[in-house]
ROMI-326258 format. One record per atom (N, C-alpha, C): residue in one letter; x, y, z. Coordinates in steps of 0.1 Angstrom, whole numbers, plus 5000, padded with zeros to 4 digits. Layout:
% residues N
AXYZ...
***
This chain:
% residues 324
M500849885000M500050005000M500950125000E500550224992E501350354991E501150435004N502150515007N502050605018N501450735014F500550785022F499850915019F500051005031D500151135028D500051235039D498651255043T498051175052T496651185055T496351295065R495251365063R494851465073R494051395084L493551275081L492751205092L493751095097D493651075110D494350965116D493550835114L493950745105L493150625102L493750505108T494650525118T495350405124T494350315131S493350365138S492450285145S491550215135L491050285125L490250225115L490950105108T492150135104T492950025097T493149905106A493449925118A493649815128A492349735129S491249805130S489949735132S489549655120V489749715108V489449645095V490349525094D491649535097D492549425096D492149315106A491749355118A491349255128A490049175123I489149245117I487949185112I488249085101R489149125092R489549035081R490148915086A491048925096A491748815102A490748715108E489748765115E488748685122E487848605112V487448675101V486648615091V487448515083G488748545081G489648455074G489948325081K489548315094K489748185102K488748075096V487648125089V486748025084V486548035069I486448155064I486148175050I487448175042V487448105031V488648095022V488348185010G489348265007G489148354995G488048464998Q487348494987Q486248594988Q486748724994Q487948764990Q488448894995Q487649014991Q487249014978Q486449124973Q485049134981T484449014984T483149014991T483349075005V484449035012V484749085025V484949235025D485749275015D486049425014D484749505012L483849455003L482649525001L481749525013L481749415021L480949415033L481449515043L482849525044L483449625053L483149765048T483149785035T482849915030T481449955033A480449865032A479049895035A478949915050L479649845058L479649865072L480050005076L481150055070L481650185073L480750295067A480150265056A479250365049A477850365055D477550275064D476250275071D475150235060G475450125053G474450085043G474149935044H472949905038H472549765038H473049685026V473149555027V473749475016V472849355012L472649334999L471949224994L473049134988I473149004993I474148914988I473448804980E473848794967E473248694958E474248584954G473748464954G474648354950G473948224950V474448124943V473747994943V473947924957P473147824960P473347754973P474747704975G475247714987G476547654991G477747734989V477647864986V478847954984V479048034997A478448005008A478748065021A478148205023K477048235016K476448365018K476048395032T475248295038T474748315052T475948305062L476848215059L478048195068L478848325069T479048395057T479848515057T479248625065A477848635064A477148735071A477248705086K477048585090K477148545105K478548575110L479548545102L480948575107L481148725109L480648805100L480848945101L480148995114A479048945117A478348975130A479148935142K479748815141K480548765153K481748855156T482248925146T483449005148T483149135155M481849155158M481449285165M480649255177S480849335188S480049325200S478749405198V477849355190V476649425187V475449315187G474249365188G473149275188G472949215174F472649085173F472449015161F471248935161S470448935150S469348855149S469248795134R468748675133R468548615120R467048585117I466648625106I465248605102I465148525089Q464548405090Q464448315079Q463148355072F463248415060F462048455053F461348325046T460048315048T459248205043T457948255037P457248185028P456048235022P454948265032D454948205044D453948235054D454348335064L455448405062L455948505072L455048625071M454648675082M453848795083M454648925087P454249045083P455049165087P455249175102S454249135110S454349135125S455449045130D455748935122D456748845126D458148905125V458249015117V459549085115V459649205124L458549285123L458549415130L458149415144G457249325148G456749315161G455249345161T454549325172T453149335173T452649385186S451449445187S450849485199S450249365207V450549355219V450049235227V449249295239F448049235241F447149275251F447749235265Q447749325275Q448149305288Q446949295297P446549175302P445349155310P445449245323K446649255329K446749325342K446349475341T446749535330T446549675328T445449705319G445049615311G443949635301G444449715289D445749725288D446249805276D447049705267F447349765255F448249695246F449649745247A450649655247A452049685247A452649635235F453649715229F454349675217F455449575220R455349455214R456449355216R457349365203Q458549405205Q459449425194Q459749295187G459849305173G460249185165G461749175164P462249075156P463649045155P464349155147I463649245140I464349355133I464949455142F464549455155F465149545165F466449485170S467449505162S468749455166S469749545158N471049525160N472049605153N472349555139L472649425139L472949365126L471949255124V471149265113V470049175110V470349095098L470348965099L470548875087L469148825083I468848865070I467548815065I467948705054D467648585058D467948475049D466948445038E467348445026E466448415014E465248515015I465648645013I464648755014I463548745004N463848684992N462848674982N461848554984R461848494995R460948384998R459648435005A459648555010A458448615016A457648685006P456348695008P455448764999P455648915000A455048994990A455249134989A454849215002K453849175009K453449255021K454549245032T455249135033T456249115043T457549195038Q457849185025Q458949255020Q458749405022A457549455020A457149595021A457349645035A457249555045A457349595059A458749645062L459749615053L461149655055L461349795050F460449855042F460649985036F461050095046E460250115056E460450215065E461650195074V461750065079V462850035088V464250045082M464350015069M465650015062M466050155059E465050245055E465350375051E465450475063E464450465072E464350565083E464850515096R465150385097R465650325109R464650335121Q463350315117Q462250325127Q461150235123V460250205132V459050115130V457850195135T456850205127T455550265132T454550155134N453950155146N452950055149N451850125157D450550115152D449450175159D449650325162G450250395152G450450535153G451650575162T452350485168T453550515176T454850475168T455850565169T457050535162T458150485172Y458750375168Y459850325177Y461150325169M462150395175M463450415168M464350295171L465150255161L466050145163L467350205168D468150115175D469450155180D470450165169D471350255171D472550275162D473650185167P474450115158P474250105144P473150005140F472650015128F471649925123F472049885108M472149755105M472549715092M471749585089V471249585076V470549465071V471449395061L471649265064L472349175054L471349075049A471049085036A469948985031A470648895020T470148775020T470648685010T469548635000Q469948604988Q468948544979Q469648454969N468848354964N469348264954N468748304941P469648334931P469148384918P468648274909I468848154912I468448044903I467047994905E466747964918E465547904922E464348004921Q463347964914Q462148054911Q460948014919E460747884921E459547824927E459547874942G458347924946G458147974960G458948094963T459348174953T460048304955T459148424950Y459448534955Y458748664951Y459848764948R459848814936R460848904931R460749034940L461949084944L461949204952L461649324943P460749414947P460349534939P461549634939E461549714929E462549814927E462749904939A461649944945A461750034957A462449964968Q462349834969Q463049754980Q464549744976L464849714964L466149694960L466949824961D466349934959D466950064959D467450104973R466950034983R467250064997R468549985001F469049904993F470349834995F471449914989L472449944997L473650014992L474349934981F474549804984F475249714975F474349594972K474549544960K474249404957K475549334953I475849234962I477149164960I476849024954V477448994943V477248864937V478448774940I478148664947I479248564951I479248454941G480348424935G480548314926G481148194932Y481448094924Y482147974929Y483648004932P484147924941P485647944944P486447914932V487647984931V488447964920V489847904924G490447844914G491847794916G491947694928D492847714937D493047624948D492147654960E491247754958E490447784970E489547674974E489047594965E488147484968E488947374976I490147354972I491047254979I491247304993A491447434995A491647485008A490447475017I489247485010I487947475017I487847325022L488247235014L488147095017L489147055029R490347115028R491347095038R490847145052G490347265051G489847325064G488647245070H487747205061H486647125066H487146995072H488146935066H488746805072H489446825085Q490046935087Q490846965099Q490046995111R488947065109R488047105121R487047005123R486646985136R485646885139R484246915134N483847045135N482547085130N482547235128L481547295122L481447435119L481347515132A480547455141A480347535154A481647565161D482647475160D483947495166D484647615159A484547615146A485147725138A484547855141L483247855143L482547985146L482948035160D483147935169D483447975183D484848035183A485648005174A487048055173A487048205169V485948255163V485848395159V485448475170T486248575173T485948665185T485648805180A484948885189A484549015186A485749115187V485949195178V487149285178V486649435177L485349455176L484849595174L483549605182T483449725189T482149755197T481349845188A480049865193A479149955186A479650095186D480150135198D480650275199D481850295190Q482750195189Q483850215180Q483450225166L482450145162L482050145148L481450285145I480650335154I480050465152I481150575150A482250565158A483350655157A484050645144L484250525139L484850495126L484050555115R482750545116R481850595106R481950755106G482150805117G482350955118G483650995110Q484650915110Q485850945103Q485550935088V484750835084V484450825069V483750945064H482851005072H482151125068H483151245065Q484351245071Q485251355070Q486251335058V486051225050V486951205039V486751315029H487851355023H487851475014H487451425000V486551514993V486051484980V486351604971E487151594960E487351704951E486051734944E485951854940E484651904933E484451824920N485451794913N485251724900N484851584902L484951524914L484551384916L483051384919F482451494924F481051504925F480451504911T481051574902T480551574888T480751434882Y481851374884Y482051234879Y481051134883I480751134896I479751044901I478351074895A477951204894A476651244888A476651194874Q477651214866Q477651184852Q477551034850I478150944859I477950804857I476550764860V475950814870V474550784874V473550834863Q473850954858Q472951014848Q473050934835A474250874832A474350794820A473450674820T473050624832T472150504832T470750544827R470450674829R469050724825R468950754810A470050764803A470050794789A470550674780N470850564787N471350444780N470250374772K470350344760K469350284752K469150134756S470050074763S469949934767S469149924780L468850034786L468250034799L466750094799Y465850014805Y464450054806Y464350144818L465150124829L465050204841L466550244845G466750374847G468050414852G468050424867A469250464872A469450474887A468950614892S468450614904S467950734910S469050814917P468750934922P469751014930P470250934942R469450844947R469850764959R471150684955A471250644942A472450574938A473650664938S473450794934S474550884935S475050904949V474150914958V474550934972V475250804977A474750684973A475350564977A476750544971L476950594959L478250584953L479250674960L478850794964L479650884971L480050824985N479050784992N479350735006N480150615006S479950524997S480750394996S482150424991A482350514982A483650554978A484450614989K483850694998K484550745009K484950635019A484050535021A484350425030A485550345024L485450315011L486550235004L487850305005A487850435004A489150515005A489750495019T488950495029T489550475043T490050325044L489350235038L489750095038L491150085032R491450165022R492750165015R493750255021G493350315033G494350405040G494450545035R493350595028R493450725023R492250815029D492450945030D491351025035D490851115023F490951065011F490351124999F489951014989I488951044981I488550944972I489150974958T489250864950T489850884936T488750824926P488950854914P488050804903P488050644903E489250594907E489250444907E488350384918D488150454929D487250404940D485850404934V485450504927V484150514921V483950404911R484850394902R484750284891R484650144897E485450124908E485449994914E484049954920L483450054926L482150034933L480950044924A481050104912A479950124904A479050004901P479649884898P478749764896P477949724908S478549724920S477849684932S476749784936V476949914933V475950014936V474850014926L475149994913L474150014903L473449884898R474049774899R473549654892R472049624896H471649654908H470349624913H469349744912R469849854906R469049974905R468650004891I469149924881I468749944867I468049824862L467249844851L466549734844L466849744830L467249624824L467549614810L466249624802T466349664790T465249664781T464949514777P463749474773P463549334769P464449294758E464649384748E465549354737E466949324741R467449394750R468849374755R468949244763E467849214770E467749084778E467748964768M466948974757M466848874748M468248844741E469048954740E470348934733E471348874743G470948854755G471848794765G472648894773G472349014772G473049124779G472849114794T473749164802T473649174816T473849314821A473349344833A473449474839A474949514841D475749414845D477249444847D477949484834E477549424823E478049464810E477749604806V476449644808V476049774805V476749884814I476849844827I477549934836I479049954832A479649854828A481049864824A481249944812Q480249934802Q480350014790Q480050164793L479050194801L478850334803L479850404812V480450324822V481550384830V482750414821Q482950324811Q484050344802Q483950474794K482650514791K482450624782K482550754789V482350754803V482350874811V483850924813E484151044809E485551094810E485951094825V487151034827V487751034841V488351164844P488051224855P488551364858P490051344862R490851454858R492251454861R492551544873
***
C-alpha cells in the first residue's frame, strides 16, 4: 500500500478492519472482494443484498461478520407464510393493565440477517421499507426508533424461482450494494476441503471467531468516513455515471439520485479501507457495479440478446470521462 500524507488519523480504522478480516479468514477461504465490500458497506452505514447459488457461504459470511462485532444480532428466515408482524413486532394485550403493549420483533437489533429475502410475499417485503430507510418502525400510530448501528444483510438465490417473490425496485433501491458471490476459483476449493477436514464441525470454527469491534467504536469509525475529502470534479464524475444510466438505450430503468449518494458514501468508505482520506476515480469505478446492478433494468430487447446489467455498467462507465 502506498503511503499518503493523510489529514485523518486512520490508524484505529485500519487496525479494526485488519482484525475483522483476520477473524473472518479463520473460516472463510478467499472471497476477499466480498469481505471488502461488506466492510465498505459497514463503514458507509448501508444495507447489503448478497446473491449466489446455494452452498457458496452467503449466510455463513454474514454470520461471521456479525461475530466480529459486539453488537446485537438476529437472523430471520423468510418463508412464504411469514407475516409483517413476525418481522417488525406486534401489539400484545396485557390483562393486568387492560392495555396493549408493543412487543418488538427480530428486526430490532444492530445487525439483522434476512435469509432468502425473496421467499416472503410482497406484504412482508414491504414491511422493510420504513425500517431500512428511516431506521424506525411505526405501529398503531406510535414510532419506535432502532438503536444505532443498524444494518440489514439479506441473501437470495438467483436460480430457484419456485416459491419465491421478486423484490420490487423500491425495495432493491434501499440496499447500498448487491454483492454477487460466485464459485471458488483455483486452489480455493481445495483449501475449503482441507479446512473442513481439519476441524471437527462448523460450530467449533464459529466459536474461534471473536468480537474485535464494539458498537461505539463502529460509530466513531463511521464518523471518520464522513470526513473523507472529495474533490469537486468527483461530485461531477459520480453524477455523470448515474445520469448515464438514465440515457442508455439498453436500459428501461436508470438509477435514482439515491444511487449517486450511495456511490459517494461507499467510495468514501472504500478510500478509508485503502488507508486514504480522499477518494479517487478508481474508487468510484470499482464500486459502480455493486451500487448500480440492482438499481437498473435492461430493456426486453437487450435481455433477449443475453446482455447483463454488469456489461451495460462497464460500458457506460468506460464512456464517462475520468477527471484529472
